[in-house]
N, C-alpha and C positions, 0 to 999 in steps of 0.2 A: 890282275889283268882284266880290267873292265872294258867292255866294248862301248864305244860311243854310239848311242842310238840315233837313228835318222829322224828328222822331224815328222816324217810320214808315219813311222812306227809309234811315236808318241801320240799323234792324232788318232790313230786306230785304237790305241789303248784308252785314250780319253773318251772316245765315242763308246767303247765297250762299257766303261765305267758309268757313263751317263745312262746308257740303256739299262744297265743293271740297277742303278739307283731308281730309275723310273719304275722298273718292274717291282722293286721292293716297296716303293710307296703305294703302288696299285694294290699289291697283296695286303699291305697294312690296312688300307682303307676298306678292302673287302672283309678282312677279319674283324675290323671294328664294327662294321655293319652287322656281321653275323653275331657278334657278341651282344650288340644292342638289341637285336631281334630276339636272341635267346633270353636275355634278361627281361624284355617286355613280355614275352610269351610266358615266362615263369612267374612274372608278377612280383619280382623282387629287385631291389636296388643293389648297388655295389656293397653297401654296408651289411647286407644280409647274407652275402655269399660266405659259405663255410660255417655257418652257425647251425646248431642242433635245435631240434624241437624240445620243448619242455618234457614231453612224453618220453623221448629217447633218454634224456638225462635221468628221469625217474626210473625207467626200466633198467638202465645200466647200474644205477645205485642199488636197486633192489637185488639184482643178480650178484653184485659184488658182496652185499651183505649176506645173502644166502650162501654163497660159496665160501665166505670166511667162517661162518658158524656151522655149516653142514657137518664137517668132520667132528666137531665138538659134540653135536647132538647125536651123531651115529655112535661114537665111542662111549658116550655116557649111557645110552640105552643098552649097548652090548655088554657092558661090564656088570 
């Protein structure tokens, strides 16, 4: 049992959707501007986002190496 909607109801829903769409487009433009500003302030482009410094890679590799061999060194000296 579906009710037949009046043309006025459809017009109201259409206007609400138009307003919602305009609001979303405005928010999207605002977020794009904020993103561009943060990238320019940071001095990096889109291709640099999410990358690590070489120093970070070296430090993590060194820590991994030490953690892998530390138990072996401790138990050899203790025996």
